[in-house]
C-alpha positions, 0 to 999 in steps of 0.5 A, a space after each residue: 233335421 236341416 240338410 247341408 251341401 258340403 265341399 270337402 277334400 280327401 287325403 289325396 287333395 281331391 275335391 268331393 261334393 255331397 249333401 247330408 243331414 245334421 243338427 247344425 253346421 258345426 256337428 256336420 263339420 266335426 263328422 266330416 273331419 272325423 272321416 278324414 276330410 278337409 272341409 272347404 265349404 258347408 251351406 244349408 240347402 233350402 228345404 224342399 219340404 212342404 213348409 208352406 202347408 204349415 202356414 203362419 203361427 207358432 206351435 208351443 211346447 205345451 201343444 207338442 207335449 199334449 200331442 205326444 201324450 195323447 198319441 202315446 195313449 192311443 198307440 198303447 190302446 192299439 189304435 192304428 197310426 193313421 187313425 191316431 193322426 186323424 183323431 189328433 188332427 181333429 182335436 188339436 186346437 192350434 191351427 198350425 199344428 192341425 195343418 201339419 198333422 194333416 200333412 203328416 197323416 197323408 204322408 204316412 198313408 202313402 207309406 212314409 215312416 212317421 219320423 221321415 214325415 216329421 223331418 219336413 217340419 224341422 222348425 216345429 219338431 226338434 232333432 231330439 223329437 225326431 230321434 226319439 220317434 225314430 228310435 221308437 219305430 225301430 225298437 217297436 216301442 213308439 208309445 214308450 218313446 212318445 211318453 218319454 218325449 211328452 215328459 221331456 217337453 213338459 220338463 223343458 217347458 217348466 224350466 223355460 217358464 221359470 226362467 222367463 217368469 224370473 226375468 219378467 219382474 225386472 223387465 217390467 220395473 225397468 220399463 216403468 223406470 225408463 218411461 217415468 224418466 222420459 216423461 219427466 225430462 221430455 214434458 215436465 222439465 222443459 216447462 219448469 225451465 221456461 218458468 224459471 227463466 221467466 222468474 229471472 233465474 240466470 244461472 242454473 245449479 250443476 245438477 239442473 244443467 246436467 238434467 237440462 243437457 240430457 233433456 235437450 239430447 233426448 228431445 232433439 238428438 234421440 233419433 241418432 241414439 235410436 239409429 245407433 241402437 238399431 244398427 247395433 242390434 242388426 250388426 249383433 245379430 249378423 255377428 251372432 249368426 257367424 261361427 266365430 260370433 256364436 262361439 264368442 257369444 256362447 262363451 260370454 253367456 257361460 262366463 258373464 257375472 251373475 247370469 253366467 252360472 245360471 246359463 251354465 246350470 240350465 245347459 247342464 240340466 238340458 244336457 242331462 235330461 236330453 241324453 238320459 231321455 235318448 238313452 232310455 229310449 234305446 238310442 245308441 250313445 254315439 247318435 244320442 251325443 250327436 243329437 244332444 250336441 245340437 240340443 244344448 244351444 251352446 257351442 262351447 258345451 256342444 264342442 265338449 259333447 262332440 269331443 266326448 263322442 269322438 273319444 267314445 268312437 275310439 273306445 274311451 269312456 264318456 267321463 274323461 273327455 267331459 272332465 278335460 273340457 272343464 265345462 262339466 263339474 266334477 260331480 257331473 263327471 263322477 256320476 256319469 262315470 259311475 252310471 257308465 260303469 254300473 250300466 245305469 247311465 240313463 237313470 243317473 243322468 235323470 238324477 243329475 238333471 233333477 239336481 240342476 233343475 233344483 239348482 236353477 230354481 234356487 238361483 232364479 229365486 236368489 236372482 229375483 230377490 237380489 234384482 228387486 231392491 237394485 231396481 227399486 234403488 235405481 228407480 228411486 235414485 233417478 226420480 230423486 235426482 230429477 226432483 232435486 235438480 228441478 227444485 234447486 232453481 225453485 229454491 234460488 227463486 224463493 231466496 231472491 224473492 225473500 231478499 227482495 222482500 226484506 230489502 
């Protein structure tokens, strides 16, 4: 987990400094506030871990899922932890993960716990990953935790793959449409305009004038548009990294037309799957909720989860604060309440996750089916307008030639 340095004031107004690990800044701020402190400043400290040992590259969820499944199998077979890491390091294909495993192996050989060794690579191993490993170490069921973790990663990977694949087709169509339009207005249209002027066309029709103006802008002034787009993207990223900006963007993600419901369902599926996996592995509910708040990737839902955690600390049940947040549908709240009362919360969360994963599948299919005709109409309309705008002057030329021939 990331490490943060903070400055707080106690009830007497005395300033105190310290450091703490947390999933993100918001979770640490909420934790300090619950302890009665007034938070003045929180800054993430630079990791003192051996991040350079990992080198460049990327570790995919599929690599981590295979790593967990093989790790679990060897632990269950009675192979020692160090020997497991050695075998996994030798057979791992991903070069970055291979270097990470080698470094973790050396740390474990030196007497460090596996979970503490994993924390050095927080860009690779999520708080959920580390939390489940820690719970497995404490409970003596590391192989079960790794097995559940591999199942969770495979489900998460499948969900992300479905979302990406659903967005691939519209993006490809959009790129093709923009490319065709740019080709027509930057190369073909100017040549036709020169030809029409040579043929004596003095005044162009309105659609042709609009197209000529757009062509002139793209050819001579598109640099300003590119600079504006680059500046907007940079400003947006800076704004998104601020606490206020991230909250605004996350709220827009949940309320946006069409995509808002999809993002909400994805967040609910991830919340249910993550919390159920943690509870099934024996992680205490307060710690599990704190981990989940950092894993849902949405500040609005994260705040609702942290509010539920604060209420549970005071003795309340989990369902009531989730219902008051209005971020969780009545069905989710009722199923969680029933699971909490019957002592079967983790399997109930698994059923909720399966339901919303199926809902995401259906929403993606509907979205893809709706986007396809819209994109085709857009592409056909753009190309059709350009063709008509280019042929109108040609009709004028033909009419003039006909009139000259008749005269």
